[in-house]
C-alpha positions as CSV (number, residue, x, y, z in Angstrom):
1,M,26.6,23.6,17.7
2,I,23.1,22.8,18.7
3,K,22.8,20.5,21.7
4,L,20.0,18.1,21.3
5,K,17.8,17.6,24.2
6,Y,17.5,13.8,23.1
7,D,20.6,12.2,21.9
8,R,20.6,9.9,18.8
9,G,20.1,6.9,20.8
10,F,17.3,8.0,23.0
11,S,14.6,6.7,20.4
12,R,16.3,3.4,20.0
13,R,16.4,2.8,23.7
14,K,12.7,3.6,23.9
15,F,11.9,1.1,21.2
16,L,14.1,-1.5,22.7
17,A,12.6,-1.1,26.1
18,D,9.0,-1.4,24.8
19,A,10.0,-4.6,22.9
20,A,11.6,-6.0,26.1
21,R,8.4,-5.4,27.9
22,G,6.3,-6.9,25.0
23,V,4.3,-3.7,24.4
24,L,3.6,-1.5,21.3
25,S,3.2,2.0,22.4
26,T,3.6,4.3,19.4
27,G,5.4,7.6,19.8
28,V,8.6,8.5,21.7
29,L,8.1,11.8,23.7
30,M,4.2,11.1,23.9
31,P,1.7,8.7,22.6
32,L,1.4,9.1,18.9
33,W,-2.3,8.8,18.7
34,K,-2.8,11.5,21.4
35,A,-0.5,13.9,19.6
36,M,-2.4,13.4,16.2
37,A,-5.8,13.5,17.9
38,N,-5.0,16.7,19.8
39,T,-3.1,18.8,17.0
40,G,-3.3,16.8,13.8
41,D,0.3,16.9,13.8
42,V,2.9,14.1,14.6
43,A,5.8,16.5,15.6
44,K,5.3,16.4,19.4
45,A,5.5,12.7,19.6
46,Y,9.1,12.4,18.2
47,P,12.5,14.0,18.9
48,D,14.3,15.9,16.2
49,E,16.5,12.8,15.3
50,L,13.3,11.1,14.0
51,L,11.9,14.2,12.2
52,S,15.0,15.1,10.2
53,L,17.2,12.8,8.1
54,E,19.9,15.5,8.3
55,V,19.9,15.2,12.1
56,F,19.5,11.5,12.1
57,T,22.6,11.0,9.8
58,K,24.5,13.8,11.4
59,G,24.5,15.8,8.3
60,K,25.6,13.1,5.8
61,V,22.2,12.9,4.0
62,K,19.5,15.6,4.1
63,A,16.2,16.6,2.4
64,G,16.8,17.7,-1.2
65,D,19.8,15.1,-1.7
66,E,19.8,12.0,-3.8
67,I,20.5,8.7,-2.1
68,N,22.6,6.5,-4.5
69,A,25.3,3.8,-4.4
70,D,27.9,6.5,-3.1
71,N,26.0,7.4,0.1
72,V,23.5,4.6,0.8
73,E,25.5,3.1,3.6
74,H,24.6,6.1,5.6
75,V,21.0,5.0,5.5
76,K,21.2,1.3,5.0
77,D,19.5,0.6,8.4
78,L,16.5,2.7,7.1
79,L,15.9,0.7,4.0
80,A,14.3,-2.6,3.3
81,P,17.1,-5.1,2.2
82,I,16.1,-5.4,-1.4
83,T,15.8,-1.6,-1.9
84,Y,19.3,-1.3,-0.4
85,E,20.6,-4.0,-2.9
86,Q,18.9,-2.2,-5.8
87,I,20.5,1.1,-5.0
88,L,24.0,-0.5,-4.2
89,N,24.2,-2.7,-7.2
90,H,21.6,-1.8,-9.8
91,G,21.6,1.9,-10.2
92,R,18.5,2.8,-8.2
93,R,18.4,6.3,-6.8
94,L,16.0,8.0,-4.4
95,K,15.3,11.7,-3.9
96,V,14.8,12.9,-0.3
97,A,11.9,15.0,0.9
98,P,11.3,16.7,4.3
99,T,9.3,14.5,6.8
100,T,5.5,15.0,6.6
101,T,3.9,15.8,10.0
102,D,0.4,16.9,9.0
103,V,-1.8,13.9,9.4
104,M,-4.4,15.3,7.1
105,R,-2.0,14.8,4.1
106,M,-1.4,11.1,4.7
107,S,-4.9,9.5,4.0
108,P,-8.3,10.5,2.6
109,W,-9.8,13.3,4.6
110,E,-13.1,11.4,5.3
111,Y,-11.2,8.2,6.3
112,I,-9.3,10.3,9.0
113,E,-12.3,11.9,10.2
114,A,-14.1,8.6,10.7
115,T,-10.9,7.2,12.5
116,L,-11.2,10.0,14.9
117,R,-15.0,9.7,15.3
118,N,-15.0,5.9,15.7
119,S,-11.7,5.5,17.7
120,G,-12.1,2.9,20.4
121,K,-15.3,1.2,19.1
122,A,-13.8,-1.6,17.2
123,K,-13.5,-5.3,18.5
124,F,-13.0,-8.7,17.2
125,D,-15.9,-11.1,17.4
126,E,-15.6,-14.8,18.3
127,R,-14.7,-15.6,14.6
128,G,-12.0,-13.0,14.7
129,N,-13.9,-10.5,12.5
130,V,-13.6,-6.9,13.1
131,V,-17.1,-5.6,14.3
132,A,-18.7,-2.4,15.6
133,P,-20.1,-2.3,19.2
134,D,-23.3,-3.9,18.0
135,G,-21.6,-6.9,16.5
136,R,-22.3,-5.7,12.9
137,P,-19.5,-5.1,10.4
138,W,-17.1,-2.1,10.9
139,I,-18.5,1.4,10.5
140,G,-15.6,3.2,8.9
141,G,-12.0,4.6,9.3
142,N,-9.1,2.8,10.8
143,P,-10.5,0.3,13.5
144,F,-7.2,0.3,15.3
145,P,-5.5,3.8,15.1
146,D,-3.6,3.0,18.2
147,P,-2.6,-0.5,17.4
148,K,-1.4,-2.9,20.1
149,T,-0.9,-6.1,18.1
150,A,0.3,-7.3,14.6
151,V,-3.2,-8.6,13.8
152,E,-4.7,-5.2,14.5
153,L,-2.3,-3.6,11.9
154,F,-3.1,-6.2,9.2
155,A,-6.9,-6.3,10.0
156,A,-7.1,-2.5,9.3
157,Q,-5.0,-2.8,6.0
158,T,-7.1,-5.8,4.8
159,L,-10.5,-4.0,5.7
160,S,-9.9,-1.0,3.4
161,W,-6.9,-1.1,0.8
162,G,-7.1,2.3,-0.8
163,R,-9.0,3.9,2.2
164,H,-11.8,5.3,0.0
165,D,-15.2,3.7,-0.2
166,A,-14.6,3.1,-3.9
167,S,-11.4,3.6,-6.0
168,F,-10.6,3.2,-9.7
169,Y,-7.1,3.3,-10.8
170,S,-6.2,3.7,-14.5
171,F,-2.8,2.0,-14.6
172,K,0.2,1.3,-16.8
173,E,2.4,-1.7,-16.2
174,Y,5.9,-2.4,-17.4
175,D,7.6,-5.8,-17.0
176,V,11.4,-5.5,-17.2
177,D,13.8,-8.5,-17.7
178,P,17.4,-8.7,-16.2
179,E,18.8,-7.0,-19.3
180,G,16.7,-4.1,-18.9
181,N,14.3,-4.8,-21.7
182,V,10.6,-4.0,-21.3
183,L,9.1,-7.3,-22.3
184,F,5.5,-6.6,-21.5
185,N,3.6,-3.3,-21.5
186,Y,0.1,-3.5,-20.2
187,E,-2.7,-0.9,-19.7
188,G,-5.9,-1.3,-17.8
189,G,-8.0,-0.4,-15.0
190,W,-8.4,-1.7,-11.3
191,C,-11.5,-1.0,-9.3
192,E,-12.4,-1.7,-5.6
193,M,-15.6,-0.9,-3.8
194,S,-16.6,-1.4,-0.1
195,P,-20.2,-2.2,0.7
196,V,-19.4,-1.7,4.4
197,A,-17.6,0.8,6.6
198,R,-18.4,3.5,4.1
199,V,-17.6,7.1,5.2
200,S,-18.2,9.1,1.8
201,M,-20.7,7.4,-0.3
202,D,-24.4,6.9,0.5
203,P,-25.8,4.9,2.1
204,K,-23.5,4.9,5.0
205,P,-22.0,2.9,6.7
206,Y,-23.6,-0.1,4.9
207,W,-24.9,-0.7,1.4
208,P,-28.2,-2.6,2.1
209,G,-28.2,-6.1,0.8
210,H,-24.4,-6.2,0.6
211,E,-23.5,-6.3,4.2
212,D,-22.1,-9.7,4.1
213,K,-19.4,-8.5,1.6
214,L,-16.2,-6.9,2.5
215,R,-15.3,-5.7,-1.1
216,Y,-15.9,-6.1,-4.8
217,Q,-12.6,-5.8,-6.7
218,G,-12.1,-6.0,-10.5
219,V,-9.3,-5.6,-12.9
220,F,-9.3,-5.5,-16.8
221,F,-6.8,-5.0,-19.4
222,T,-7.0,-2.7,-22.7
223,K,-3.6,-3.3,-24.0
224,P,-1.9,-5.2,-25.6
225,N,-4.6,-6.1,-28.2
226,N,-4.3,-9.9,-27.6
227,L,-5.3,-9.2,-23.8
228,R,-7.8,-6.7,-24.5
229,G,-11.0,-7.5,-22.7
230,T,-9.4,-9.9,-20.3
231,S,-10.8,-9.0,-16.9
232,F,-11.2,-10.6,-13.4
233,L,-13.7,-9.9,-10.6
234,S,-13.1,-10.9,-7.0
235,V,-15.9,-10.8,-4.5
236,W,-14.8,-10.8,-0.9
237,P,-17.0,-12.1,2.0
238,Y,-16.9,-10.1,5.2
239,D,-15.9,-13.2,7.0
240,H,-12.0,-12.8,7.4
241,S,-11.3,-16.5,7.1
242,T,-13.1,-17.1,3.8
243,F,-11.5,-17.0,0.4
244,P,-13.1,-14.6,-2.1
245,D,-14.9,-15.8,-5.3
246,L,-12.7,-15.2,-8.4
247,L,-14.4,-14.8,-11.7
248,G,-12.8,-14.0,-15.1
249,Y,-13.7,-13.2,-18.7
250,V,-11.8,-15.6,-20.9
251,K,-11.4,-13.9,-24.3
252,E,-10.8,-17.1,-26.2
253,F,-14.0,-18.7,-25.1
254,R,-16.0,-15.4,-24.9
255,R,-17.5,-16.2,-21.5
256,V,-17.1,-15.7,-17.9
257,R,-15.7,-18.7,-15.9
258,Q,-14.8,-19.3,-12.2
259,F,-11.1,-19.6,-11.3
260,P,-9.5,-21.4,-8.2
261,T,-9.4,-18.7,-5.6
262,D,-6.5,-20.0,-3.6
263,Q,-3.9,-19.7,-6.3
264,R,-2.9,-16.3,-5.2
265,F,0.9,-16.6,-5.9
266,E,0.7,-16.4,-9.6
267,P,0.8,-13.4,-12.0
268,L,-2.6,-12.6,-13.7
269,V,-0.8,-11.9,-17.0
270,P,2.4,-13.1,-18.5
271,G,5.8,-11.5,-17.5
272,S,4.4,-9.8,-14.3
273,T,6.1,-10.4,-11.0
274,L,3.0,-9.1,-9.2
275,Y,0.7,-11.6,-7.6
276,L,-2.9,-11.3,-6.3
277,S,-1.5,-11.9,-2.9
278,D,0.7,-8.7,-3.1
279,A,-2.2,-6.2,-3.5
280,W,-1.6,-3.6,-0.7
281,A,0.5,-6.2,0.9
282,A,-2.8,-7.7,2.3
283,G,-4.1,-9.3,-0.8
284,D,-5.6,-12.3,1.0
285,P,-8.3,-12.7,3.6
286,L,-6.6,-11.9,7.2
287,Y,-6.7,-15.4,8.6
288,T,-5.3,-17.2,5.5
289,W,-2.1,-15.9,6.9
290,G,-1.2,-16.5,10.5
291,N,1.7,-16.3,13.1
292,Y,1.5,-12.5,13.0
293,N,4.3,-11.1,15.0
294,I,5.7,-7.6,15.5
295,V,9.5,-8.0,14.9
296,G,10.8,-4.5,15.0
297,R,10.2,-0.7,15.3
298,G,12.1,2.2,14.3
299,P,12.6,5.0,11.6
300,F,12.4,4.0,7.9
301,L,12.8,5.5,4.5
302,A,9.7,5.2,2.1
303,G,7.7,7.0,-0.4
304,V,4.8,8.9,1.5
305,S,4.3,12.2,-0.2
306,G,5.8,12.3,-3.6
307,G,4.0,9.7,-5.8
308,W,2.0,12.2,-8.0
309,N,3.8,13.5,-11.1
310,S,1.8,16.7,-11.5
311,E,4.0,17.9,-14.3
312,H,2.7,15.3,-16.8
313,P,-0.8,15.6,-18.1
314,N,-1.4,11.9,-17.7
315,W,0.6,11.7,-14.4
316,E,3.1,9.4,-16.0
317,H,6.6,8.9,-14.3
318,T,10.1,8.9,-15.5
319,T,12.5,6.0,-14.9
320,H,16.2,5.3,-14.3
321,G,18.5,2.5,-13.4
322,G,19.3,-1.0,-14.6
323,P,21.2,-1.8,-17.9
324,K,18.9,0.5,-20.0
325,G,17.4,3.0,-17.6
326,N,14.1,1.2,-17.5
327,N,14.1,-0.5,-14.0
328,F,13.0,1.9,-11.4
329,W,10.6,4.9,-11.1
330,D,12.0,8.2,-10.2
331,M,10.7,8.2,-6.6
332,T,10.8,10.5,-3.5
333,V,11.1,9.2,0.0
334,E,11.2,10.7,3.4
335,L,12.2,9.8,6.9
336,I,9.3,8.1,8.6
337,P,9.8,8.6,12.4
338,E,8.5,5.2,13.4
339,A,7.8,2.0,11.3
340,I,6.2,-1.1,12.8
341,I,7.6,-4.3,11.2
342,V,5.3,-7.3,11.1
343,E,6.0,-10.7,9.9
344,A,3.3,-13.2,8.9
345,E,3.2,-16.8,7.4
346,P,0.8,-18.3,4.7
347,V,-1.0,-20.8,6.8
348,K,-3.7,-21.8,4.3
349,F,-1.5,-22.0,1.3
350,P,0.2,-25.5,1.4
351,R,1.9,-24.9,-1.9
352,A,3.0,-21.3,-1.4
353,P,6.4,-20.4,-2.8
354,V,6.9,-18.1,0.2
355,S,7.6,-18.9,3.9
356,K,6.8,-15.5,5.3
357,K,6.4,-11.9,4.4
358,R,7.9,-9.0,6.3
359,V,5.8,-5.7,6.1
360,W,6.7,-2.3,7.1
361,F,3.8,0.0,8.5
362,D,4.0,3.6,8.9
363,A,3.1,4.2,12.5
364,R,1.5,7.6,11.8
365,N,-1.3,6.2,9.7
366,Q,-0.7,2.4,9.5
367,V,-0.1,2.5,5.8
368,V,2.0,-0.3,4.3
369,V,5.3,1.4,3.1
370,G,7.3,-1.7,2.2
371,M,7.1,-5.6,2.0
372,V,9.7,-8.4,1.4
373,S,8.7,-11.9,1.0
374,Y,11.0,-15.0,1.6
375,D,11.2,-18.2,-0.2
376,R,10.9,-21.6,1.4
377,K,14.5,-21.6,2.3
378,G,14.1,-18.3,4.2
379,Q,16.1,-16.3,1.4
380,A,14.9,-12.8,0.3
381,F,12.7,-13.4,-2.7
382,R,10.3,-10.5,-3.7
383,S,9.6,-7.0,-2.6
384,F,6.8,-4.7,-3.1
385,D,7.3,-0.8,-2.5
386,G,5.9,2.3,-3.9
387,C,4.9,5.8,-3.2
388,Y,1.8,7.7,-2.1
389,A,0.7,11.2,-2.5
390,L,-1.9,13.9,-1.7
391,Y,-2.7,15.0,-5.3
392,D,-2.0,18.7,-4.3
393,D,1.4,20.0,-5.4
394,G,1.1,23.2,-3.3
395,K,1.5,25.3,-6.5
396,G,-1.9,25.5,-7.7
397,K,-2.4,22.0,-9.3
398,K,-4.5,19.6,-7.6
399,V,-7.0,16.7,-8.2
400,M,-10.2,16.9,-6.1
401,D,-12.0,14.2,-4.3
402,G,-15.3,15.9,-3.4
403,A,-14.4,18.8,-1.1
404,H,-10.8,17.6,-0.5
405,P,-7.7,16.8,-2.6
406,Y,-7.5,13.1,-3.8
407,W,-5.1,10.9,-1.9
408,S,-3.8,7.6,-3.4
409,W,-0.8,5.8,-4.5
410,G,1.3,6.9,-7.4
411,C,3.7,4.3,-8.5
412,V,4.8,0.8,-7.4
413,H,7.7,-1.7,-7.8
414,A,7.2,-5.4,-7.5
415,S,10.7,-6.9,-7.8
416,D,12.0,-10.4,-8.0
417,I,15.6,-10.2,-6.5
418,Q,16.5,-13.8,-7.4
419,T,15.8,-13.5,-11.0
420,G,16.4,-9.6,-11.5
421,R,12.9,-9.1,-13.1
422,V,11.0,-5.9,-12.0
423,T,7.3,-4.9,-12.6
424,R,6.7,-1.3,-12.5
425,L,3.0,0.0,-12.2
426,E,1.8,3.6,-12.1
427,Q,-1.5,5.2,-11.6
428,V,-2.3,7.5,-14.6
429,R,-5.0,10.0,-15.1
430,Q,-6.8,8.0,-17.6
431,I,-6.7,5.0,-20.0
432,E,-8.3,5.6,-23.4
433,D,-11.2,8.1,-23.3
434,T,-13.4,6.4,-20.9
435,H,-11.5,5.2,-17.8
436,F,-10.4,7.8,-15.4
437,S,-8.8,7.4,-12.0
438,G,-10.7,8.7,-8.9
439,A,-12.7,7.9,-6.0
440,N,-16.2,7.3,-4.7
441,N,-18.3,6.9,-8.0
442,P,-21.2,4.7,-7.2
443,G,-21.5,4.1,-11.0
444,W,-18.5,1.8,-10.9
445,Y,-20.3,-1.2,-9.5
446,D,-22.3,-1.6,-12.6
447,A,-19.4,-0.6,-15.0
448,Y,-16.8,-2.8,-13.6
449,L,-17.8,-5.1,-10.6
450,T,-20.5,-7.4,-11.9
451,Q,-20.5,-10.5,-14.1
452,A,-22.4,-8.4,-16.8
453,A,-19.5,-5.8,-16.6
454,L,-16.9,-8.5,-17.2
455,T,-18.9,-9.5,-20.3
456,H,-19.3,-5.9,-21.5
457,L,-15.6,-5.2,-20.9
458,G,-14.7,-8.3,-22.9
459,A,-16.7,-7.3,-25.9
460,A,-15.4,-3.7,-25.8
């Protein structure tokens, strides 16, 4: 029998002691950011119990196992409540992978390099906007890699959703009813481009003439035929308190019109349980939410590394669970040594159907790994969870983003636990013959992110 230097409760006592002192200091054996900056690896910051699910559960669940209704009680405290409910009562299963410790596999390479290069330079100005030392917009990478507050965590997430200067996701969406029927099946593209904080695309760090914008973001649909050409464009000001402009091409009227921008708790298309507000768990400007608080820290199970299905030529995923095997993606999770749990309330949405959201951030890279929102009565309402990946399977298959493998999300669940409806999204290699997933293509602005682009997509 191997005697552990640090017993199973050592980490828990550390997290509780920090909470009692009102401080956030990531890492257990040493500061997490110091370990990552020095070695590019997180292992030295955590004891064995937080780096191995087998050690944490005393052998009850380990890498290579499947979490299902028979053994989920052993990991209940490591799961978001809606995920636990889905496993226990709705046939959801999760495959377990070893914990990733190499930092360079957990975000785009250039984003990580910029984070290291610009560490310590970010601050909030008098309006609460994240700025560089000279007071201009942020210059790239995570502005708060060693976060001390809940606002710092959410600010970094809101500044750069996909962590690329530009991203295009070809996607398929499946909307499943409580009986397991796929009622709606959509295909389309989602594009986002950052004119500031650029680390890959020239010019860097700002696109001249666009420095007052945080992002351009568009989405369009190619299927089903009755929605083909429907498209939306959201233009975000850099000011963290200001709502974006929302434009859309309305197929019935064959024109672009402006939509109310604060109605962010409604689906864009029929049948979907995904709201604009849900995007990356930070789909609204930073200060349209408030009362940000860190409410917990500890290990967590989530999809960090297994989101790419390299075996399918179009990257499509397989499903299981529910009455007809359609409810959930086959998904791989791993033990995250430390997740930071943040709650926030929608302060600028008087008619919001949610009272708060609870979001889990992976302390290693501050990526969102889970979200649960609560209704006005405080009951669990909806969840948002998915799986990321470095698109390199280690067996010779890889997707390149310039000089390095592509990093992105692979699949997502948006679940309404009160109605039993589930929306599944997956990033696929391509839609039709013209729309391909990838990163950092400057031509996407003209193709997807202007009013002229909306009209062109609508006529296609």
